[in-house]
Structures are given as structure tokens and as C-alpha cells.
N, C-alpha and C positions, 0 to 999 in steps of 0.2 A: 090574942091569940094568935094564928096565920090562916090568912085567904090567901086563894091566888091571883096572882099579877095580872090581870085581864092587856092585850096590848093594844097597844091606840090605832096601828095599820095593821092588823093580821095578816095582808096583804101584799105588805111595802118587801120586800126580797130586802135582804143583805146585803151593805154594801163593799164589796167589791177591795181591796187592794193591790193601786191600780202598777203593782212596781213591778219586777220582776231583775232577779239579779244573774249576771253572768262573772262566775269565778274562774275564766279562766285564767285569770292573771288575780292571784290572792290580794297581790300590794295594788288594783289596780281593777277591783271591780267596779262592771259598768253596770249603770241602774238603767231599764226602761220605762217608760208610761205606755202598758198596756191595753191600756185604759179607751174609750173613745172620747173621753173630756180632757181638756188639761188640765194641768196640779198648778194652782198659781200661788207668790210667795214660800218656794220648795227652799227650806234649809236641811243642810248633813250635820250632825256633828257625833265627836268622835273624839276620845280619850285622846292625846296627842304626847309621848311624855318628852319633846320637844319646845309645845307650847301650850302643856296640859290639857287645852281643848279649842282642841280644833273646828271651825266650824265654818262651811261652804255658804257662800248665798249662789240661788241657783233661778230666782226669782221665778219667770213660768217654764215650766215642760209640760211641752205638747206632745197630740197624741203620735205614739214612736220614737220621737226620742231619749239616745239615748245620751247619754250625761260619765262619765269617770271620777271616781273615788280616787284621788288619790292619798293611802294609807302605807306610804315609803318610811317613813320612822313609826309608823305604831307596832305594836308586838302584835304580830297576827294571832298570835294562838288566845289571845285575850282581848281583842277589842270589840267594841259592840257601836255597830252604828245606827243611827239615828237618822230619819228622817221624818220631817214635820212639812205639812202641807195643805192650804187649803181648797175646800173645793165650790166652784162658781157656782155650780146650782141650791146652794145648799148655808153656805159662808161659814161653815162649822172647820173647825182648826181640826185633823187627825194627823196620828201619830204611829208609825211602824217603826220594827230596832232585826236588825238583821246583825250574824256574824260572819265573816269568813272564812 
């Protein structure tokens, strides 16, 4: 039998992804932390024909900080970039993906 699922805290707002991507140069998109809190242990993953898989370790990204992703050897029509990070507030790991 189906039953409604009760939210644990109906007043808690959804967590907004902190990243904004500037795609002015598709081979070097710039990722900005647009939130008011730092993102911890930030990692960037994407497939790279030269390396099979590429990982960039950014560490902590502060609010307003901008970081460049190098996709020079990637197929820009096929590449999917994955960002993984932890929030200091709750210690949970989050993952977000984008394409150029």
C-alpha cells in the first residue's frame, strides 16, 4: 500500500549548487563559487583520451573564487565535467555535472 512520505523538516530550503560556469573559452571553462560558504576538498573529474580519466584536486574553494578547468585534450562535444565537494555546514559530499 502506498502512503505519503513526510518531510523531516518542511521549512528547510533546498541546497543551491554553488557553482557557476563561464564558457567563454570552451576548452578552459571557468568555475566560480557563487555561494556564501567555502566548498571543501573540491575535485574535478572528466574523461580525457590522453589520460583516460583526468582528476584535478582544487582543495578548498572560497566564496567568489574562480578556477579554470583545462579540457585541451578532451573531445568538447562529448566531455562531461563532474565536480565533487564537501560542505563545511553538514560534512556531506555533493556531486554536480556540467557540459561545455
